[in-house]
PADRENBA-207546 format. One line per field, with one value per atom (N, C-alpha, C, CB): residue number from 1; x, y, z; chain; residue in three letters; atom name. Coordinates in nm, 4 decimals, padded with zeros to 6 digits, always signed. Glycine has a CB too. Layout:
# PADRENBA-207546
fidren	(NUM|...) .
px	(X|...) .
py	(Y|...) .
pz	(Z|...) .
rodren	(A|...) .
gudren	(ALA|...) .
marro	(CA|...) .
END
This chain:
# PADRENBA-207546
fidren	(1|1|1|1|2|2|2|2|3|3|3|3|4|4|4|4|5|5|5|5|6|6|6|6|7|7|7|7|8|8|8|8|9|9|9|9|10|10|10|10|11|11|11|11|12|12|12|12|13|13|13|13|14|14|14|14|15|15|15|15|16|16|16|16|17|17|17|17|18|18|18|18|19|19|19|19|20|20|20|20|21|21|21|21|22|22|22|22|23|23|23|23|24|24|24|24|25|25|25|25|26|26|26|26|27|27|27|27|28|28|28|28|29|29|29|29|30|30|30|30|31|31|31|31|32|32|32|32|33|33|33|33|34|34|34|34|35|35|35|35|36|36|36|36|37|37|37|37|38|38|38|38|39|39|39|39|40|40|40|40|41|41|41|41|42|42|42|42|43|43|43|43|44|44|44|44|45|45|45|45|46|46|46|46|47|47|47|47|48|48|48|48|49|49|49|49|50|50|50|50|51|51|51|51|52|52|52|52|53|53|53|53|54|54|54|54|55|55|55|55|56|56|56|56|57|57|57|57|58|58|58|58|59|59|59|59|60|60|60|60|61|61|61|61|62|62|62|62|63|63|63|63|64|64|64|64|65|65|65|65|66|66|66|66|67|67|67|67|68|68|68|68|69|69|69|69|70|70|70|70|71|71|71|71|72|72|72|72|73|73|73|73|74|74|74|74|75|75|75|75|76|76|76|76|77|77|77|77|78|78|78|78|79|79|79|79|80|80|80|80|81|81|81|81|82|82|82|82|83|83|83|83|84|84|84|84|85|85|85|85|86|86|86|86|87|87|87|87|88|88|88|88|89|89|89|89|90|90|90|90|91|91|91|91|92|92|92|92|93|93|93|93) .
px	(+00.1563|+00.2232|+00.3454|+00.1268|+00.4575|+00.5814|+00.5844|+00.7038|+00.6521|+00.6749|+00.8253|+00.6036|+00.8765|+01.0207|+01.0555|+01.0737|+01.1562|+01.2139|+01.3285|+01.2627|+01.3235|+01.4243|+01.4589|+01.3752|+01.5867|+01.6334|+01.5803|+01.7876|+01.5469|+01.4983|+01.5960|+01.4750|+01.7250|+01.8261|+01.8407|+01.9594|+01.7897|+01.7982|+01.6778|+01.8108|+01.5795|+01.4617|+01.4928|+01.3450|+01.4164|+01.4276|+01.3955|+01.3310|+01.4645|+01.4423|+01.2963|+01.5226|+01.2200|+01.0798|+00.9987|+01.0182|+01.0327|+00.9652|+01.0040|+00.9994|+01.1314|+01.1754|+01.0933|+01.3257|+01.0673|+00.9887|+00.8474|+00.9817|+00.7854|+00.6508|+00.6500|+00.5955|+00.7486|+00.7569|+00.7813|+00.8689|+00.8732|+00.9020|+00.7810|+01.0221|+00.7098|+00.5894|+00.4858|+00.5300|+00.4627|+00.3690|+00.4140|+00.3500|+00.5463|+00.6035|+00.5849|+00.7535|+00.6202|+00.6126|+00.4678|+00.6851|+00.3748|+00.2337|+00.1640|+00.1623|+00.2314|+00.1729|+00.0695|+00.1105|+00.0765|-00.0219|+00.0087|-00.0336|+00.1322|+00.1712|+00.1579|+00.3146|+00.1124|+00.0975|+00.2351|+00.0144|+00.2481|+00.3737|+00.3613|+00.4119|+00.4742|+00.4766|+00.6194|+00.4179|+00.6370|+00.7708|+00.7982|+00.7835|+00.9253|+00.9645|+01.1146|+00.9281|+01.1621|+01.3054|+01.3858|+01.3289|+01.4986|+01.5867|+01.7281|+01.5403|+01.8191|+01.9598|+01.9763|+02.0260|+01.9003|+01.9146|+01.8440|+02.0559|+01.7692|+01.6966|+01.5517|+01.7615|+01.4665|+01.3284|+01.3268|+01.2264|+01.2849|+01.2851|+01.1439|+01.3828|+01.1216|+00.9962|+01.0094|+00.9610|+00.9055|+00.9115|+00.7759|+00.9670|+00.7765|+00.6562|+00.6178|+00.6763|+00.4889|+00.4391|+00.4003|+00.3180|+00.4621|+00.4293|+00.3842|+00.5513|+00.2608|+00.2054|+00.2247|+00.0559|+00.2992|+00.3048|+00.2140|+00.4531|+00.2130|+00.1236|+00.1538|+00.1330|+00.2819|+00.3194|+00.3894|+00.4072|+00.4374|+00.5220|+00.4755|+00.6702|+00.4792|+00.4576|+00.5956|+00.3584|+00.6353|+00.7659|+00.7528|+00.8293|+00.8452|+00.8638|+00.9928|+00.8690|+00.9845|+01.0984|+01.1295|+01.0698|+01.2493|+01.2856|+01.2860|+01.4237|+01.2223|+01.2174|+01.3578|+01.1298|+01.4456|+01.5826|+01.6527|+01.6645|+01.6207|+01.6855|+01.6280|+01.6705|+01.5016|+01.4415|+01.5071|+01.2875|+01.5202|+01.5818|+01.7266|+01.5738|+01.8013|+01.9421|+01.9558|+02.0095|+01.8682|+01.8738|+01.8442|+01.7777|+01.7533|+01.7187|+01.8164|+01.5788|+01.8808|+01.9742|+02.1158|+01.9754|+02.1376|+02.2704|+02.3645|+02.3314|+02.3143|+02.3970|+02.4347|+02.3245|+02.5563|+02.6002|+02.5881|+02.7437|+02.5323|+02.5219|+02.4424|+02.4581|+02.3327|+02.2494|+02.2655|+02.1046|+02.3679|+02.3863|+02.4913|+02.4239|+02.5273|+02.6337|+02.5901|+02.6774|+02.6880|+02.6615|+02.6182|+02.7824|+02.6374|+02.5981|+02.4494|+02.6785|+02.3785|+02.2349|+02.1681|+02.1812|+02.0918|+02.0243|+01.8748|+02.0671|+01.8028|+01.6584|+01.6252|+01.5828|+01.5249|+01.4833|+01.3454|+01.4847|+01.3319|+01.2035|+01.1336|+01.2194|+01.0152|+00.9416|+00.8253|+00.8911|+00.8245|+00.7137|+00.6197|+00.7639|+00.4972|+00.3987|+00.2819|+00.3520|+00.2541|+00.1426|+00.0495|+00.1915|-00.0776|-00.1753|-00.1809|-00.3163|-00.1348|-00.1422|-00.1747|-00.0104|-00.2457|-00.2829|-00.1796|-00.4252|-00.1453|-00.0501|-00.1290|+00.0626|-00.1077|-00.1792|-00.1213|-00.1733|-00.1967|-00.1493|-00.0236|-00.2567|-00.0102|+00.1087|+00.2334|+00.0902|+00.2194|+00.3338|+00.3743|+00.3018|+00.2767|+00.3071|+00.3851|+00.1804|+00.3658|+00.4337|+00.5683|+00.3479|+00.6009|+00.7294|+00.8403|+00.7240) .
py	(-01.8772|-01.7503|-01.7429|-01.6306|-01.7053|-01.6926|-01.5605|-01.7035|-01.5639|-01.4422|-01.4267|-01.4485|-01.3092|-01.2881|-01.1576|-01.2877|-01.1631|-01.0416|-01.0025|-01.0629|-00.8804|-00.8408|-00.6928|-00.8704|-00.6626|-00.5250|-00.4508|-00.5198|-00.3248|-00.2409|-00.2406|-00.0978|-00.2348|-00.2262|-00.3554|-00.1888|-00.4670|-00.5955|-00.6215|-00.7074|-00.5323|-00.5478|-00.5074|-00.4650|-00.5601|-00.5197|-00.3698|-00.6047|-00.2941|-00.1484|-00.1066|-00.0917|-00.1772|-00.1392|-00.1625|-00.2182|-00.2673|-00.2956|-00.1927|-00.4374|-00.1491|-00.0440|+00.0826|-00.0129|+00.1191|+00.2395|+00.2275|+00.2648|+00.1099|+00.0884|+00.0932|-00.0462|+00.0282|+00.0253|+00.1659|-00.0704|+00.2396|+00.3744|+00.4660|+00.4334|+00.4513|+00.5320|+00.5018|+00.5054|+00.3745|+00.3360|+00.3812|+00.1873|+00.3761|+00.4214|+00.5720|+00.3853|+00.6481|+00.7941|+00.8438|+00.8599|+00.7691|+00.8067|+00.7568|+00.7530|+00.6695|+00.6128|+00.5052|+00.7212|+00.4434|+00.3437|+00.2024|+00.3430|+00.1754|+00.0399|+00.0190|+00.0114|-00.1005|-00.1362|-00.1525|-00.2662|-00.1081|-00.1202|-00.2289|+00.0141|-00.2957|-00.3987|-00.4197|-00.5305|-00.4546|-00.4909|-00.6382|-00.4652|-00.6708|-00.8087|-00.8235|-00.8503|-00.9486|-00.9708|-00.9550|-01.1103|-00.8837|-00.8622|-00.8423|-00.7393|-00.9272|-00.9206|-00.9167|-00.7987|-00.9999|-01.0116|-00.9056|-01.0093|-00.8166|-00.7112|-00.7109|-00.5724|-00.6496|-00.6255|-00.4864|-00.6365|-00.4803|-00.3539|-00.3206|-00.3602|-00.1928|-00.1508|-00.1684|-00.0030|-00.2212|-00.2438|-00.2286|-00.3805|-00.2501|-00.2391|-00.3750|-00.1396|-00.3931|-00.5127|-00.4721|-00.5768|-00.5375|-00.5099|-00.6396|-00.4482|-00.6408|-00.7584|-00.7463|-00.7757|-00.8418|-00.8516|-00.9677|-00.8725|-01.0057|-01.1125|-01.2456|-01.1285|-01.2811|-01.4126|-01.4096|-01.4803|-01.2913|-01.2826|-01.1679|-01.2635|-01.1926|-01.0857|-01.0495|-01.1299|-00.9244|-00.8767|-00.8035|-00.7848|-00.8307|-00.7503|-00.6733|-00.8389|-00.5415|-00.4572|-00.3634|-00.3768|-00.3740|-00.2837|-00.1374|-00.3215|-00.0516|+00.0912|+00.1509|+00.1689|+00.1049|+00.1591|+00.1362|+00.0954|+00.0255|+00.0007|+00.0896|-00.1461|+00.1302|+00.2237|+00.3601|+00.2349|+00.4060|+00.5362|+00.5365|+00.5718|+00.4303|+00.4219|+00.4118|+00.3016|+00.3360|+00.3188|+00.4467|+00.2126|+00.5275|+00.6535|+00.7658|+00.6958|+00.7591|+00.8655|+00.8370|+00.8839|+00.7155|+00.6807|+00.6301|+00.7983|+00.6091|+00.5557|+00.4127|+00.5646|+00.3755|+00.2390|+00.1511|+00.2390|+00.2021|+00.1242|-00.0045|+00.2077|+00.0014|-00.1165|-00.1766|-00.0817|-00.1389|-00.1874|-00.2971|-00.0737|-00.3586|-00.4583|-00.5851|-00.4914|-00.6596|-00.7781|-00.8980|-00.8135|-00.8945|-01.0093|-01.0079|-01.0140|-00.9106|-00.9023|-01.0091|-00.7605|-01.0948|-01.2016|-01.1835|-01.3386|-01.2434|-01.2470|-01.3735|-01.2418|-01.3648|-01.4772|-01.5201|-01.4409|-01.6458|-01.6995|-01.7502|-01.8127|-01.7009|-01.7369|-01.8268|-01.6095|-01.9466|-02.0375|-02.0310|-02.1836|-01.9927|-01.9833|-02.0737|-01.8354|-02.1670|-02.2572|-02.2505|-02.4025|-02.2661|-02.2730|-02.4171|-02.2220|-02.4399|-02.5743|-02.5654|-02.6515|-02.6623|-02.6657|-02.7473|-02.7244|-02.7009|-02.7707|-02.8321|-02.6745|-02.9608|-03.0259|-02.9831|-03.1782|-03.0047|-02.9686|-03.0444|-02.9948|-03.1670|-03.2477|-03.1849|-03.3933|-03.1330|-03.0717|-02.9419|-03.0469|-02.8662|-02.7381|-02.7548|-02.6621|-02.8640|-02.8834|-02.9505|-02.9645|-03.0008|-03.0700|-02.9721|-03.1608) .
pz	(-02.1633|-02.1858|-02.0949|-02.1602|-02.1504|-02.0733|-01.9978|-02.1656|-01.8838|-01.8052|-01.7912|-01.6634|-01.8276|-01.8298|-01.7601|-01.9742|-01.6722|-01.6150|-01.7068|-01.4648|-01.7587|-01.8564|-01.8424|-01.9985|-01.8546|-01.8532|-01.9759|-01.8487|-01.9569|-02.0667|-02.1838|-02.0180|-02.1555|-02.2615|-02.3403|-02.2022|-02.2871|-02.3561|-02.4465|-02.2549|-02.4440|-02.5288|-02.6716|-02.4748|-02.7667|-02.9067|-02.9158|-02.9987|-03.0021|-03.0090|-03.0275|-03.1214|-03.1096|-03.1286|-03.0011|-03.2453|-02.9278|-02.8010|-02.6959|-02.7518|-02.6977|-02.6041|-02.6236|-02.6232|-02.7492|-02.7773|-02.7194|-02.9292|-02.7367|-02.6844|-02.5313|-02.7336|-02.4694|-02.3235|-02.2693|-02.2771|-02.3295|-02.2806|-02.2960|-02.3550|-02.4064|-02.4276|-02.3195|-02.5680|-02.2909|-02.1855|-02.0484|-02.1851|-02.0239|-01.8963|-01.8792|-01.8883|-01.9823|-01.9704|-01.9646|-02.0879|-02.0274|-02.0230|-01.8968|-02.1450|-01.8214|-01.7005|-01.7284|-01.6192|-01.8467|-01.8866|-01.8386|-02.0342|-01.7956|-01.7581|-01.6077|-01.8029|-01.5713|-01.4304|-01.3668|-01.4149|-01.2430|-01.1685|-01.0631|-01.1028|-01.0360|-00.9333|-00.8839|-00.9872|-00.7575|-00.7091|-00.7418|-00.5548|-00.7709|-00.7971|-00.7719|-00.9429|-00.7542|-00.7304|-00.8589|-00.6710|-00.8488|-00.9638|-00.9116|-01.0499|-00.9541|-00.9138|-00.7623|-00.9755|-00.6925|-00.5478|-00.4659|-00.5137|-00.5290|-00.4577|-00.5028|-00.4817|-00.4245|-00.4656|-00.5288|-00.3432|-00.6553|-00.7285|-00.7766|-00.8482|-00.8063|-00.8673|-01.0176|-00.8304|-01.0776|-01.2209|-01.2861|-01.2497|-01.4161|-01.4971|-01.5513|-01.6115|-01.5729|-01.6395|-01.7803|-01.5624|-01.8791|-02.0190|-02.0850|-02.0949|-02.1337|-02.2008|-02.3509|-02.1671|-02.4086|-02.5539|-02.5933|-02.6062|-02.7182|-02.7626|-02.6949|-02.9124|-02.6828|-02.6315|-02.4966|-02.7295|-02.4553|-02.3362|-02.2473|-02.3756|-02.1170|-02.0190|-01.9660|-01.9016|-01.9876|-01.9431|-01.8103|-02.0489|-01.7183|-01.5984|-01.6212|-01.4657|-01.6215|-01.6572|-01.5417|-01.7869|-01.4824|-01.3726|-01.4186|-01.3159|-01.3419|-01.3772|-01.3812|-01.2765|-01.2933|-01.2918|-01.4251|-01.1784|-01.4954|-01.6249|-01.7340|-01.6647|-01.7180|-01.8144|-01.7998|-01.7935|-01.6756|-01.6500|-01.6963|-01.5006|-01.6628|-01.7029|-01.8544|-01.6363|-01.9176|-02.0623|-02.1377|-02.1049|-02.0870|-02.1537|-02.1214|-02.1147|-02.0044|-01.9677|-02.0174|-01.8167|-02.0670|-02.1173|-02.0107|-02.1834|-01.8874|-01.7797|-01.8099|-01.6450|-01.7768|-01.8024|-01.6783|-01.8519|-01.5692|-01.4461|-01.4649|-01.3379|-01.5378|-01.5571|-01.6963|-01.5331|-01.7676|-01.9035|-01.9142|-01.9928|-01.8029|-01.8050|-01.8770|-01.6635|-01.9269|-02.0064|-01.9239|-02.0847|-01.7917|-01.7123|-01.6797|-01.5850|-01.7306|-01.7105|-01.7960|-01.7453|-01.7325|-01.8031|-01.7905|-01.7499|-01.8825|-01.8645|-01.7875|-02.0017|-01.7058|-01.6234|-01.6675|-01.4730|-01.7030|-01.7435|-01.6185|-01.8501|-01.5938|-01.4735|-01.5147|-01.3970|-01.4650|-01.4904|-01.3712|-01.5152|-01.3949|-01.2886|-01.3259|-01.2663|-01.2388|-01.2623|-01.1427|-01.2869|-01.1697|-01.0622|-01.0156|-01.1082|-00.8947|-00.8406|-00.6931|-00.8638|-00.6469|-00.5062|-00.4310|-00.4866|-00.3136|-00.2284|-00.1143|-00.1755|-00.0918|+00.0165|+00.1503|+00.0014|+00.2579|+00.3910|+00.4266|+00.4947|+00.3807|+00.4111|+00.3477|+00.3605|+00.2243|+00.1563|+00.2227|+00.0096|+00.2771|+00.3400|+00.4683|+00.3676|+00.5394|+00.6666|+00.6501|+00.7591|+00.5316|+00.5107|+00.4946|+00.3895) .
rodren	(A|A|A|A|A|A|A|A|A|A|A|A|A|A|A|A|A|A|A|A|A|A|A|A|A|A|A|A|A|A|A|A|A|A|A|A|A|A|A|A|A|A|A|A|A|A|A|A|A|A|A|A|A|A|A|A|A|A|A|A|A|A|A|A|A|A|A|A|A|A|A|A|A|A|A|A|A|A|A|A|A|A|A|A|A|A|A|A|A|A|A|A|A|A|A|A|A|A|A|A|A|A|A|A|A|A|A|A|A|A|A|A|A|A|A|A|A|A|A|A|A|A|A|A|A|A|A|A|A|A|A|A|A|A|A|A|A|A|A|A|A|A|A|A|A|A|A|A|A|A|A|A|A|A|A|A|A|A|A|A|A|A|A|A|A|A|A|A|A|A|A|A|A|A|A|A|A|A|A|A|A|A|A|A|A|A|A|A|A|A|A|A|A|A|A|A|A|A|A|A|A|A|A|A|A|A|A|A|A|A|A|A|A|A|A|A|A|A|A|A|A|A|A|A|A|A|A|A|A|A|A|A|A|A|A|A|A|A|A|A|A|A|A|A|A|A|A|A|A|A|A|A|A|A|A|A|A|A|A|A|A|A|A|A|A|A|A|A|A|A|A|A|A|A|A|A|A|A|A|A|A|A|A|A|A|A|A|A|A|A|A|A|A|A|A|A|A|A|A|A|A|A|A|A|A|A|A|A|A|A|A|A|A|A|A|A|A|A|A|A|A|A|A|A|A|A|A|A|A|A|A|A|A|A|A|A|A|A|A|A|A|A|A|A|A|A|A|A|A|A|A|A|A|A|A|A|A|A|A|A|A|A|A|A|A|A|A|A|A|A|A|A) .
gudren	(MET|MET|MET|MET|SER|SER|SER|SER|ARG|ARG|ARG|ARG|ILE|ILE|ILE|ILE|ILE|ILE|ILE|ILE|LYS|LYS|LYS|LYS|SER|SER|SER|SER|PHE|PHE|PHE|PHE|THR|THR|THR|THR|LYS|LYS|LYS|LYS|LEU|LEU|LEU|LEU|HIS|HIS|HIS|HIS|PRO|PRO|PRO|PRO|SER|SER|SER|SER|LEU|LEU|LEU|LEU|ARG|ARG|ARG|ARG|ASP|ASP|ASP|ASP|GLU|GLU|GLU|GLU|VAL|VAL|VAL|VAL|TYR|TYR|TYR|TYR|SER|SER|SER|SER|GLY|GLY|GLY|GLY|TYR|TYR|TYR|TYR|SER|SER|SER|SER|ASP|ASP|ASP|ASP|GLY|GLY|GLY|GLY|ASP|ASP|ASP|ASP|LEU|LEU|LEU|LEU|GLU|GLU|GLU|GLU|ARG|ARG|ARG|ARG|THR|THR|THR|THR|PRO|PRO|PRO|PRO|PHE|PHE|PHE|PHE|PRO|PRO|PRO|PRO|TYR|TYR|TYR|TYR|LYS|LYS|LYS|LYS|GLY|GLY|GLY|GLY|ASN|ASN|ASN|ASN|ILE|ILE|ILE|ILE|VAL|VAL|VAL|VAL|ASP|ASP|ASP|ASP|GLY|GLY|GLY|GLY|LEU|LEU|LEU|LEU|ILE|ILE|ILE|ILE|TYR|TYR|TYR|TYR|ASP|ASP|ASP|ASP|SER|SER|SER|SER|GLU|GLU|GLU|GLU|ASP|ASP|ASP|ASP|ILE|ILE|ILE|ILE|VAL|VAL|VAL|VAL|TYR|TYR|TYR|TYR|LEU|LEU|LEU|LEU|ILE|ILE|ILE|ILE|PRO|PRO|PRO|PRO|ILE|ILE|ILE|ILE|SER|SER|SER|SER|THR|THR|THR|THR|ILE|ILE|ILE|ILE|ILE|ILE|ILE|ILE|ALA|ALA|ALA|ALA|GLY|GLY|GLY|GLY|ARG|ARG|ARG|ARG|SER|SER|SER|SER|GLY|GLY|GLY|GLY|SER|SER|SER|SER|SER|SER|SER|SER|ASP|ASP|ASP|ASP|ASP|ASP|ASP|ASP|LEU|LEU|LEU|LEU|ASP|ASP|ASP|ASP|ASP|ASP|ASP|ASP|ASP|ASP|ASP|ASP|ASP|ASP|ASP|ASP|GLU|GLU|GLU|GLU|SER|SER|SER|SER|PHE|PHE|PHE|PHE|ASP|ASP|ASP|ASP|ILE|ILE|ILE|ILE|GLU|GLU|GLU|GLU|VAL|VAL|VAL|VAL|GLU|GLU|GLU|GLU|ASP|ASP|ASP|ASP|GLU|GLU|GLU|GLU|LYS|LYS|LYS|LYS|VAL|VAL|VAL|VAL|SER|SER|SER|SER|ASP|ASP|ASP|ASP|LYS|LYS|LYS|LYS|GLU|GLU|GLU|GLU|GLU|GLU|GLU|GLU|THR|THR|THR|THR|SER|SER|SER|SER) .
marro	(N|CA|C|CB|N|CA|C|CB|N|CA|C|CB|N|CA|C|CB|N|CA|C|CB|N|CA|C|CB|N|CA|C|CB|N|CA|C|CB|N|CA|C|CB|N|CA|C|CB|N|CA|C|CB|N|CA|C|CB|N|CA|C|CB|N|CA|C|CB|N|CA|C|CB|N|CA|C|CB|N|CA|C|CB|N|CA|C|CB|N|CA|C|CB|N|CA|C|CB|N|CA|C|CB|N|CA|C|CB|N|CA|C|CB|N|CA|C|CB|N|CA|C|CB|N|CA|C|CB|N|CA|C|CB|N|CA|C|CB|N|CA|C|CB|N|CA|C|CB|N|CA|C|CB|N|CA|C|CB|N|CA|C|CB|N|CA|C|CB|N|CA|C|CB|N|CA|C|CB|N|CA|C|CB|N|CA|C|CB|N|CA|C|CB|N|CA|C|CB|N|CA|C|CB|N|CA|C|CB|N|CA|C|CB|N|CA|C|CB|N|CA|C|CB|N|CA|C|CB|N|CA|C|CB|N|CA|C|CB|N|CA|C|CB|N|CA|C|CB|N|CA|C|CB|N|CA|C|CB|N|CA|C|CB|N|CA|C|CB|N|CA|C|CB|N|CA|C|CB|N|CA|C|CB|N|CA|C|CB|N|CA|C|CB|N|CA|C|CB|N|CA|C|CB|N|CA|C|CB|N|CA|C|CB|N|CA|C|CB|N|CA|C|CB|N|CA|C|CB|N|CA|C|CB|N|CA|C|CB|N|CA|C|CB|N|CA|C|CB|N|CA|C|CB|N|CA|C|CB|N|CA|C|CB|N|CA|C|CB|N|CA|C|CB|N|CA|C|CB|N|CA|C|CB|N|CA|C|CB|N|CA|C|CB|N|CA|C|CB|N|CA|C|CB|N|CA|C|CB|N|CA|C|CB|N|CA|C|CB|N|CA|C|CB|N|CA|C|CB|N|CA|C|CB|N|CA|C|CB|N|CA|C|CB|N|CA|C|CB|N|CA|C|CB|N|CA|C|CB|N|CA|C|CB) .
END
């Protein structure tokens, strides 16, 4: 399953509706994560194939019509997370 950090405004419109509904109802789990060089508060949204991390600031900006977080240089980041053990030798290198 892929994990992606994505701005609310970059989501498909039907997905935005689902995310906003979960956000406004308080149904989505919140977590801090890195976004554009800062640690931000965001939501975790599980779809069938992808787990989205969505910054709360982009949800607020997207619904209020603010253009602060609507810039075109906003990219989605694909996060690959694997469970692997690191040996003691690798940790000290």
